[in-house]
C-alpha positions in Angstrom: 105.0 71.1 110.3 103.1 74.2 111.3 103.5 77.8 109.9 104.9 80.6 112.1 105.5 84.1 111.2 108.7 85.9 112.5 107.9 89.5 112.8 110.9 91.9 112.9 110.8 95.1 114.8 113.4 97.8 115.0 113.9 101.5 115.8 113.4 103.2 112.4 113.1 106.7 113.8 116.2 107.3 115.8 119.2 108.4 113.6 121.8 106.8 116.0 120.0 103.5 115.8 120.4 103.2 112.0 123.3 101.0 110.9 126.2 102.5 108.8 126.6 101.2 105.2 129.5 99.0 106.5 127.3 97.7 109.3 124.4 97.0 106.9 126.6 95.0 104.7 127.7 92.8 107.6 124.1 92.5 108.7 122.9 91.5 105.3 125.7 88.7 105.1 124.6 87.4 108.5 121.0 87.7 107.4 121.5 85.6 104.2 123.6 83.1 106.1 120.6 82.6 108.6 118.0 82.5 105.9 120.1 79.9 103.9 120.4 77.8 107.0 116.5 77.8 107.5 116.0 77.1 103.8 118.5 74.2 103.8 116.4 72.5 106.5 113.3 73.1 104.4 111.8 75.3 107.1 111.5 78.5 105.1 107.9 78.8 103.7 106.9 81.0 100.9 106.3 84.6 102.0 108.0 87.4 103.8 109.5 90.7 103.0 111.0 93.8 104.4 108.9 97.0 104.7 109.7 100.5 103.6 109.9 103.1 106.4 106.9 105.0 105.1 103.3 104.1 105.2 99.8 105.3 106.6 98.0 104.1 109.7 94.3 104.0 109.7 92.2 104.2 112.9 88.5 104.3 113.6 86.5 107.4 112.8 88.5 107.9 109.6 91.6 109.0 111.4 94.6 108.5 109.1 98.2 109.4 110.0 101.4 109.3 108.0 104.0 106.9 108.9 104.0 103.4 110.2 102.7 102.5 113.7 105.6 103.0 116.2 105.5 102.0 119.8 108.5 102.4 122.1 110.4 103.6 119.1 110.0 100.2 117.3 108.1 99.5 114.2 107.5 96.4 112.1 110.4 96.2 109.7 109.5 92.9 108.0 108.6 89.3 108.4 109.3 85.7 107.2 107.2 82.6 107.4 108.9 79.5 108.7 107.8 75.9 109.3 108.4 74.3 112.6 106.9 71.5 114.8 105.9 73.9 117.6 106.3 77.3 118.9 109.4 76.4 120.9 111.0 75.1 117.7 110.1 78.3 116.1 111.6 80.3 118.8 114.8 78.3 118.5 115.0 79.4 114.9 114.2 83.1 115.7 116.9 83.2 118.4 119.5 83.1 115.8 118.1 86.0 113.8 120.9 88.6 113.3 118.5 91.6 113.9 118.7 90.7 117.6 122.2 92.0 117.7 120.9 95.6 117.4 119.6 97.9 120.0 115.8 98.5 120.1 115.0 95.3 118.1 112.8 92.3 118.6 111.5 89.3 116.8 107.9 88.2 117.5 106.9 84.6 116.8 103.3 83.9 115.9 101.6 80.8 114.6 99.4 81.4 111.5 95.7 80.6 111.7 93.1 80.3 109.1 90.7 83.2 109.0 87.6 82.3 111.3 89.4 79.3 112.9 89.8 81.3 116.1 86.0 81.7 116.5 85.5 78.1 115.8 87.8 77.2 118.7 85.9 79.6 121.0 82.6 78.1 120.1 83.9 74.6 120.8 85.3 75.6 124.3 81.9 76.8 125.6 
């Protein structure tokens, strides 16, 4: 099994895109059911969390801005780490994510890599 990170993005800036308290309770129930299903199949790895809406963004030349990085009104809201045979299996798990029921949301699937391993791969390809 290989490790994959599911990165959750959502619109955290538009007031109308924020769920009501009732909707949030429903989403959390669906979320826990989805997480439990992954865990029961021994596919939930250690690691993952939600992020607060605040933060700071650092760029070259000592440029620092308040708030998280937002593109197309989406910001990273959190992540989990899962175990899967390959990226297609990881995508199959991600497709069931309740966050995909909302507008302006997405789930990015990325395989983890050991720091420096990408450079090793490039050197062996040449």
